[in-house]
N, C-alpha and C positions, 0 to 999 in steps of 0.2 A: 198584764200593766196596763195595757191600753183601758181596760175594762174596770180595775182601779182606780184609773186615772177620769174616768168617766163619770166615777159614781161619786167620787169625792168633786168633782166639780159639779154634779148635781147637786149634791146636797149642802155645796159651800152655795149657789144658787138659790137656794130656797132656804137656806140659813139666815143668809145676810139681807133678801128682801126686804121686802115691804108687806103689812098685812096682808094687804091683795094678793101676794105672790102665795103667800101659803095657801091661799084658797085655791089657788091653781088644782085640777083634776087629774090624776094620773090615771092611767089603764093597763091591762095588758093582755096579749092572746097569747093564744098557743097555737104554732101557724102549723104544728104538725096533726094537732086535731084537726084542724079545717083540710090539712091535706089529706086526712084518711077517709074523710066524710063526704068529701065534694065530690059529685058522680065524675064531672071531668077531671077532677087530680086521680081518679082510681081508674080510669079508660087511658092517662097518659102513664100511670103507673105501670099497666097491664101492656102499652105497646111499648113500654121501654122493657119489661122483663122479657116480653118475648122475641125482642130484637137481642137483647144481653143473652138471651137463652141458645139463640143462633151462634152466635159470636164465642160463646165457651165452648157449644160443641163442635167449633168448626178448629176450636185452640187443643182440645181434647184427642180429636183427630189426628191434628199435627204433631202431638206430644208421643200416643201411640207408634205415630211412623216413624217417627224419631225412635223412640224404642227398639221398635223391632229390627231399623236397617242398625241401630248399634249393638244388641243381638247377634244380628247376623255378623258382623264385623268380628265379635270376638270369636265367633264359634270359627270362621273361615281365614283367621290372621295367620294362623300356622300356616295355612296352605299357599298363603300369599306373595307376589312377590313385592320387592321395595315398593316399585311401582303401582300396582296394585293396592300397595296399602295406604300410599298415601293419597291418592284418589281418594278412595274409601275414608280417611280419615276428614279429608275437603268436605267430601260429598256431607256429610254428619256433623262437621263444621258451620257449612252452609246451612243444614239442615234448621238448625238450635239457631241461628242468628235471625233465619227468616221466621220460626216462631216466636222469638225475643221483639222481632220486629213490630209482627200482626200483635201481641201482645201488646206494647206500649201503644199502637197505633190505634187501638180499641178500646182500651182498660186503662191506659196512662192518664196524668193528671188533666194531660190538655184533650186526649183522646176523643175517639167517636162517642164512645158511649155517653161522653162528661157532654158533648157538643147537642147530640141529642136528648139527651134531660132538659140542656136548658131551652132547647126547640119547644120541646114537648111541652114543659111546664111554664113556659112564657105564659102564654095568656090567663092561667090559673092562678099563676103568682098577681098577673094584674089585674084579675080580678079581685083578687082577695086586699090588696092594696088598695081599690077600690073601696071595698068595702069596709075597712079599717078606717079611712077618711073621712066616709060618710056619718058612720057610727060617733069617731071619735067627733064630729060636727054638732050632732044630733045633741050627744052627752055633753058637748062644752068642756071637751078635755083637750089638754093641753099636752101630755105627752102619751104613749103608748108604748109599749114594751114588748118583744117579744121574747116571752122566758123559754124557747126552744132555741133560739138562735144563741148566737156569739155573746152577746149581754146578757151574764146570769144573774138574778134577783135572789139576794140573799133573805128576800121576807117580801110576802106578798099575802095583803089581805083579799079576799076573794071576793068579798064587795067591787074591785075595782077588774075584775076580769070579764071582760067583753067579748071573750071567743065565742059563746054561744050566741050572743046580737049578732055578732057581725057573719055568724055561720049561718044564723034564720035569715038574714038579711040578704044573704048570696043564695041563698035557695030558694028561698021565694022569690029572687030575680027584681026585686027593688032595688 
């Protein structure tokens, strides 16, 4: 709904404005292209993937240990006393809670992986934003949209795509 309202408001501004407003230049970029082409972004993604791989491996190990403990419990439950059964069940539940807490802490919405991603990609995103602003000023553009973000373009004339101009500027370091 927000996207529709934003698009409607933009169309209203353009359609009710003066002739000078109709001559505003609009551009768009594809930030995903930039994030897959910039060396800094590739390095950050590699670091993030390595960290995630370690955490996934730990979660897999914890899962295997839980499954082994549960299988052991199932085999031995017929020979256990009521007290032993209760302790074994509590141990399994505790392991399961530990695994769920670990997963939530590492991979949850505001988990460590999300925080690490924000930390690693902040300098890259800042650099991209500076590049976008510079190219927009050079090209006298009024609006720049990101076609890979939350705002979806229903139509985009490719002549307004400045993705590669921004990427070129960022790669040249200017």
